Structures are given as structure tokens and as C-alpha cells.
C-alpha positions as a printed Julia matrix, in Angstrom:
192×3 Matrix{Float64}:
 43.19   88.09  150.58
 39.65   88.7   148.49
 37.02   90.32  150.19
 33.49   90.95  149.31
 32.54   94.32  150.31
 28.61   95.08  150.21
 26.29   98.03  150.46
 23.43   97.11  151.66
 19.98   97.82  150.6
 16.54   96.28  149.12
 16.26   97.86  145.67
 19.72   97.84  145.23
 22.73   95.73  146.79
 26.55   97.14  145.83
 29.11   94.56  145.62
 32.25   94.37  145.13
 34.55   91.53  144.92
 38.4    92.79  145.96
 42.42   90.98  146.2
 44.84   92.66  148.47
 48.66   90.87  147.54
 51.78   91.9   148.3
 50.6    95.35  149.67
 48.41   96.02  146.33
 44.91   95.95  145.85
 43.21   94.43  142.72
 39.88   95.08  141.51
 38.39   91.81  140.37
 34.78   93.1   140.21
 32.38   95.13  141.27
 28.15   95.43  140.4
 24.72   95.96  142.1
 22.17   93.5   142.3
 18.91   94.98  141.68
 15.46   93.98  142.25
 12.13   94.9   141.38
  9.94   97.58  144.04
  6.79   96.07  142.46
  7.28   92.24  144.02
  6.6    91.32  146.87
  9.83   91.93  149.46
 10.33   88.14  150.45
 10.79   87.25  146.92
 13.66   90.58  146.67
 15.05   88.74  149.19
 15.6    85.55  147.7
 16.57   87.44  144.54
 19.43   89.1   146.89
 20.02   85.91  148.35
 20.23   83.97  145.38
 22.64   86.79  143.45
 24.77   87.44  146.4
 25.24   83.11  146.2
 26.48   83.41  142.65
 28.92   85.78  143.29
 30.46   83.77  146.63
 30.53   80.58  144.32
 32.06   82.66  141.44
 34.56   84.57  143.24
 35.57   82.57  146.26
 35.66   86.21  148.76
 37.77   84.44  152.15
 35.93   87.32  154.31
 32.9    89.5   153.68
 32.73   93.39  154.79
 29.74   94.93  155.21
 27.9    98.33  155.92
 25.94   98.73  159.41
 22.7   100.2   159.39
 22.42  103.82  160.12
 19.7   106.37  161.03
 16.83  106.55  158.38
 14.06  108.63  158.47
 11.47  106.07  157.14
 11.07  103.21  159.76
  9.52  101.15  157.59
 13.22  101.96  155.02
 14.99  100.24  158.46
 13.2    97.33  158.36
 13.19   96.63  154.74
 16.72   97.34  154.57
 17.64   95.29  157.91
 15.86   92.33  156.25
 18.21   92.72  153.37
 20.87   93.28  155.73
 20.16   90.02  157.29
 19.75   87.8   154.48
 23.41   89.01  153.18
 24.93   88.12  156.43
 22.86   84.62  156.3
 24.28   84.05  153.01
 27.89   85.05  153.38
 27.74   82.54  157.08
 26.27   80.04  154.91
 28.71   79.98  152.5
 31.8    80.08  155.8
 32.57   83.76  154.74
 33.79   85.4   158.37
 31.72   88.42  158.53
 33.23   92.08  159.08
 30.62   95.11  160.36
 31.9    98.86  159.56
 29.7   102.0   160.49
 29.08  104.36  157.87
 31.76  106.64  160.04
 34.0   104.02  159.79
 34.2   103.9   156.35
 34.6   107.37  155.83
 37.14  107.6   158.13
 39.17  104.81  156.72
 39.01  106.48  152.9
 39.57  109.79  153.3
 40.57  110.39  156.86
 37.88  112.53  157.92
 34.15  111.06  159.6
 31.98  113.74  157.86
 33.59  113.58  154.57
 31.19  113.78  150.76
 30.27  110.62  149.24
 32.15  112.26  146.16
 35.11  112.92  148.38
 35.07  109.33  149.42
 34.56  108.04  145.94
 37.15  110.36  144.29
 39.62  108.26  147.25
 38.8   104.94  146.12
 39.65  105.98  142.53
 42.59  106.88  143.43
 43.3   104.16  146.08
 42.71  101.66  143.52
 43.81  103.37  140.42
 40.82  103.49  138.36
 40.91  105.19  135.57
 37.42  106.91  136.74
 34.99  106.92  139.44
 33.6   103.59  140.02
 29.86  103.68  139.43
 26.99  103.26  140.4
 27.0   104.81  143.61
 26.49  101.97  145.41
 29.27   99.48  143.84
 31.58  102.56  144.86
 30.55  102.12  148.11
 30.98   98.2   148.39
 34.36   98.99  147.27
 34.66  101.43  150.4
 34.16   98.77  152.52
 35.72   96.23  151.4
 39.3    99.03  151.47
 38.02   99.86  154.8
 38.43   96.21  156.16
 41.18   95.53  154.33
 43.19   98.53  156.19
 41.58   97.72  159.19
 42.56   94.06  158.97
 46.08   95.07  158.12
 46.71   97.29  160.42
 45.29   95.29  163.47
 48.2    92.38  162.04
 50.92   95.28  161.76
 49.93   96.68  165.43
 49.87   93.29  166.74
 53.59   93.01  165.49
 54.51   96.06  166.65
 53.02   96.67  170.28
 55.48   93.58  171.16
 58.11   96.04  170.18
 56.86   99.39  171.8
 59.05  100.61  174.31
 59.64  104.31  175.68
 62.07  104.69  173.18
 60.37  104.18  169.91
 57.1   105.47  170.95
 55.47  107.87  168.78
 54.96  111.52  170.1
 51.74  111.37  172.4
 50.43  111.65  175.57
 49.39  108.25  175.64
 51.25  105.74  178.01
 53.36  102.83  176.26
 50.17  100.43  177.75
 47.76  102.7   176.29
 49.13  103.15  172.95
 49.97   99.13  172.76
 46.17   98.92  173.66
 44.87  101.15  171.1
 47.26   99.79  168.3
 45.56   95.78  169.3
 42.2    97.36  169.23
 42.66   98.6   165.88
 42.38  102.45  167.13
 39.19  101.68  168.6
């Protein structure tokens, strides 16, 4: 499975290409798409679309994992990032990629197990999970790697969960206050 991870933005779009085979991650590439803040927004969006198209054509990912927008203090920022995110999702769909959306909380929890993790903690975990000699730079690319890892782990837990859910009984249920049905539903819904 090859995943394109995306950390959306207008000035900087972080991307990552991550393979997962035989229970191992393999980093293929990561980096950023940069746009000039002094050119019109429509030209910046075109640049994001064009460069992302080249990345998709070069690496042929199976799916895209992209971070959802979160709270911004500046309405202008949220609108422009929303525009960039829309262009990115459109590009992925036009190249027949399945699009998967993750909130920052899901990424933090998926990488560190803690929803209030700091950026540095996430970056250190990305480095360790992928066996990299140093923390990936720039930050936007490290975030894109974290998003791809979150998707792969989420997807694998759902696949494994479906297999496990079919075998659950009260005898092999982990110690919890959930009933077999509630636990099965939790697994099948990927913890949601």
C-alpha cells in the first residue's frame, strides 16, 4: 500500500509518500510545495495543483490522507487554507485516489497515543516509527509523514479489527466494561 500524506496550506503544503508492506514502513519521499505569498491566490492554487499532480504521477499512490482544518484565529487564513485543501482533494480525486481525512487530534493520538502531544513529541515519534536518522524537516513534511502513518495504522487496525471482531466471545474479550457487541462495534468502527 502506498499512501500520499498531505499537510495542507497555502504558503507551504507538506507531502509524504509512504509504503507499507509486510508490516514495515518504507519512506519513499517527503518534502514541501512552496508558493509565493506575493502572487495572486489563484496562481498559488494552480501551482499547488500542478506540483501535486506531478507527485501523484511520479509515485502512483493508492490513497491520500489529508489533515482536516482546525481552529484558526484569523478567518482569512482558514478561508485560504480551505481553498488549498479543496484544490488538493480535487487533485487526488481526479487521479482516482481514495481520500481519507484526519483531525489534528486523531493524528496526535495515532502517533503518540496522547491527544495533547506537542509538535516536537510527534516529530520524535515519526522519526522513531520510520527509523530515520534524524527528525524529518521541514515541519510540514514531518506532519505529512505523521498523517500518512496515522492513516496506515488506522486502516490496518480496521482490517485487523474486522478479522478479530468475527472471533470475539466473552471468553476472549479483553478486560473491559464493554459487552461483546459493544467491543465488536468499537473495533469495526476503528475506535470511533
